[in-house]
Each structure stands twice: as C-alpha cells, then as structure tokens.
N, C-alpha and C positions, 0 to 999 in steps of 0.2 A: 504494499500499499505506499504509496506517495502522497505528499503533501507539498504544495508549492505556493509558497508566499512571497509575491512579488514586490519589491519595494524601489520605485523609479522617481529619482527627482531630478529635475532640469535645474542645472546652476550654470549660472553665467560666470565663465571662468576665462582669461585669457591664456591661450595656449602657446607654448615655447617649442620652437622646432628643435628635433633630437640634436641637431648638429649645430644649435647656435652656442657661442660660447658664453659662458657666465661673464659679466662685467668685474673687471678688477677693482680691487680696494681702491685704488687711486681714482678709477673713473666714477665710482660711487661718491667719492668724496667730492670730487670736482663738480657733480651734478648736484649734490647736497648744497655746495657753497653755492652755486649759481640759483638754485631754489631759494635760498635764504636771502639773497640779495634782491631777488625779483619780489617776495613777500614781504621784505623788511621796509621795501620802499612804500611810503606814504602815497606819494605822488602817483604811483600805479593803482593804489586802490581808489584815490580820489579820481583818476581818469576814467576808471571801469564805473564808477557809480556803484560799487558794492558796497553793502552794509559789512559792518563789524563782524557780525556773526558769520555770515556767507563767506567773508575773507578767512575767517578762523577755519572754518570746517572745509573750504577746499585746500587751505594750506595742510593742515592734518592729514588729508586724504592724499595727497600727492607726496607727502613724508612717508606715509605708510608704502604708497605705490613704490617709491624709490628703494625703500627697504624690502620690499617683497612679502610685507606682513598684511595681516588681515587686522581689521579694527576691531575693537570688543562688540560683544552681542548688544543688539539694542532692540527695543519693541517694533513691530512694524509700524506704529503708529509715529514713531521718531524717525523711521527711515523715511516715510512720506513727509514729514515736516523738513527734515535736511533737504530732501531734494527739491522741495518747492522754495526752499531759501535758495538753494543754490541755482535753480532756474531763473529765479528773479534777478540774481547777479548776472546771469549769462544774458538775460534779455536787456539789462541797462547795459551791458558792455558792448551789446550789438548795437543799440541806440546810439551808443558815445561813437562807436565805429562809423555809423551813417553820418554822424555829425561831422566827424573829422575828415570822412572822404568829402562830404561837400565843401568843407574848407579849402581843402587840397584841391578839388575841381577849379574854384573860384580862382584860387592863386595861378594855376596851371594856364586859365583864360586871361590871365591879365599878364602885365609886362614882368619880365623875370628880371628884376634888379636883384643886386647882390643881396639886399634886405630880403626880398620874396624867395630867393634861392635858399636862404637860410631856414626861413619859415616853411618852404617844402620839405627839406630834410627834416626838420622838427615834427611835421604832420606826419611823414613817413615812418618814423621811430613810433610815434603814437599809435598808428594802424597795426605795426607789428607787435607792441605791448598789448593792444587790445585783442589781437587775433591769438595772442598767448592766453589771455585771460580767459576767452571764450573756449579754447582747449583744454585748459585746466579744469574750468567748471564743467565740461562734459564729461571728462575722464573721472572727475569727482563725483559726480553724479550717478555714474556706472558702477564706481567702486562700492558707494554706499550700498547700492542694492546687491552687488555679487557678493559681498561680505556677509549681507545679512542672509541671503540665499545659502551661501555656504554653511553659516552657523545653523540655520535652520534643517539643512539637510544633516550636519553632525548630530543634532539634537535628535532628529528622526531615526536616524541609524541608531544611536546608544538606546533610545526607547525600543527599536526592534530588537535589538541584540538582548537587552534585558527579558524580552518577552520569549524569546527562543530559549533563554538560559532556563527560564522559569518551566517552561514546557519540558525540556529535557530533565530537569530535577523532578518532575512529576512522574515522567516515565521511569526514571530511576526507582523511584519509591515504588512504583507498580511492579517492578521487576522481582520485589521482594514478597508481594502479595499472592496467596493461591488464588487462581481464578479458574473457572470451568474450561476444560481443554477445548473446547468449541470457540472460546474467546480468542479473538487475534489481537495480541498485545501490541500497544502502539510503539513505533520506532523512534529512537532519538533523530533529531533533526541534525542535517549536515549542511551549514549555511556558507555560502560563497559568495563574495561581492565583485562584481566587474564594473570597469568604466571605459565608456565608449566616447572618444572624443570627436565631435562634428563641428569643426571649426572652432568657434569662440564658446561653444556650448557643449557640455558633457553630460552623458546619460549615466546615472550611477545607479546599478539595479544589484538587488540582493534575492537570491532566490535559496531556499531551504527545501530539501528532499529527506 
C-alpha cells in the first residue's frame, strides 16, 4: 500500500549558473562601498523624492542581496506594506526622471553655451542616479517577496516533516500491538524532497511513500 503526500510550493528565487564564479571578497567589499556611497548621499534621496522609510527598506534589501542573505521572516501584511512603500518610491523616482528628462530636452533645444553644457552634464548624471534608484527599488520589491515565499516554504516544509515524523512514530507503536492477521499494518513513510529550477522560479516537491 502506497501513500503519496505531495507538497509543492512555487518560490521566486534568482538562479545562478553552475559555471558562474562567485565574487571575490574584494569585489564584494567594492560593491558594498559603492552601495554605501550611493545611499549615504542625501542628495540622491532628495532627487528621487523617496521617503526615509522607503530609502531605508531599499538600502537594507540591497545590502542583503549583496551578501547573498535572506531577511528575517515577516508577516504577509508587512510584506505588502513594504512593497507598497517601495512602489511609491519607485513612482516618485519615475516622476523625477521625467522632470529631469524634460529639463534636459529644453537645454538641448537651446543654445549650447558653456554654462548650458555643464547643465546638460548635470542632468545626465541625475538621470543615471534616478535610473539606479528605480532599479534598486524594483530589486528590493522582488527580494521582499522572494524572502517571504522562501521562509513560508521553509515553515511549510518543517510542518510537513513533523507530521511525517508523528505518523512514523504511530506506525512504530502499532508494530508492538497484536492485531488480527487479516489487518494490513501501515508502513513507515519514506520522504524525498526534490527541487526543479524553472528560470527564476523553483518547484520544491516533497513526496512520501
């Protein structure tokens, strides 16, 4: 007699090529230094029009991404609140980007004096910074969700494992009980977990027989 208990959870995870080389410690330190310079700049935050809360959340998520770590587990309501805060920052950064682009277009349609040339260069730098803010915000929103799904899957897997252990304990207890010869004793469960990567998604399946 076979019993099958599938447990499938789709989780959003970035997959890494098997042939890709891990970054060196020096590269990680350089990336962290660049990250700190960007988020330490109050001008960058002011330019993006992001709130202090959004700026802090995005910075934290980017730090975790650089270190290859997951954030602490948070309830789904907090995930939605964080994503909403991040999305508002991205929306404001997009509006700022459009404003800067319009300013740049006006400068390019005018006479390119030395002063205007400096202003054009300044606007181009603003555009690059705002593009980075939008990318950081998008990555932060995805990471908040992927960390939540990963932790939720871990919790579900843990509960499933405990149930299987309890079932096996009951089977072991029944093994010492005298039963009618016609009664088919239940068999212990043997569980295996497999993971199939599908692009940025992974299907984690646990089957017990």
